[in-house]
Structure formats: structure tokens, C-alpha cells
N, C-alpha and C positions, 0 to 999 in steps of 0.2 A: 416424530422421527423426520430428521432434514432430507433433502434428496441426496446429500451425499452419503447420508447412512445408509439410506435405501439401494444407492448404486454407486459403491466406491471407485467407479472408473471416472466418476465426474469430479471436477477440481472442486475443492474447497472454497466457499463463499466467504466475505467479511464475518457473515454472521458465524458461521462455523469455527472460526479462529478466537483464541483466547486474547484477553488483553495484552500479554507478554508476546503472543506471536504475532498480534497487530502492531505493537510497537516497534518488535524487532524487524517486521518486513517493512513498516516505514524506515527504519535507519538503513536496511538493506536499499531501500529504493534512493535515500539522502547521499549514500555512498556512490550509487551508479549515477546520479546526477553529478556529482562532483568529479567523477572519472570522465563524464560527457563534458562536463564544462572545460576540464583541463585539456581536453583533446579538440574541442571545438570553439570557434568564436560566433559573433554576432553575423559575420559575413556568411555562416553556413545558412544555405537557404532553408533547412527545416528546423534551425535553432530555435525558433520563436514556436513554434509547435511543439518540439521534444521537450524543453523546458516547462511549459505550460502542463504538458502531459504528465511529467514527473511531478511538479507540485500538486496538480489534483490528484495523483495518486497518493501521494504524501499526506495530503490534507483529509482525504476520504479514510484513510486507516486511522490516523489520530482522533478523528472526528467518530468513528466507530468505538474505538478504544475508549475515548472518553464519556461517550455515553452508557457502554458496559460498564465502567468503574462506576457511573452515577447510581446504576440500577444495582450494584453491589455483585455484579458479576465478574468472575475471575476466569472462565472458561468459556 
């Protein structure tokens, strides 16, 4: 039983999400990054940090989804 199953008030972790949920959340992060890029440019003092953070988050979600898929997990 996962920590979130024991305590529903906790946020779900990547391990708790299904492959579909992980890929959907990566898509959401991608859309958020696109919106940020449309409103901000490299002259924004946090630009590099924010772009790297989104890229890391998207990459982590896709990596976990790929690992789950390779193991035959769907949920």
C-alpha cells in the first residue's frame, strides 16, 4: 500500500500515476511551458531556470511512463 493510499491527503507521486496520467501531465507541463515562452523571453531573469525546470519535469514524467510501459504496467 502506497503512502497516498494510507493517507489520501498526500499528493500522488509519479509512481502512483498511470502511464496515461503521466503522459497527460507531461502534455500539461508542455502547454504551460509553451505559454511561458510566449510571454517571456531570454531577457527574463528567471528564463533559464524556468525552462530547465519544465524540461526536467516533462522528462521525468515521460521517463517514468516509459519504464512503467516496459514493465507492462498501465496503472
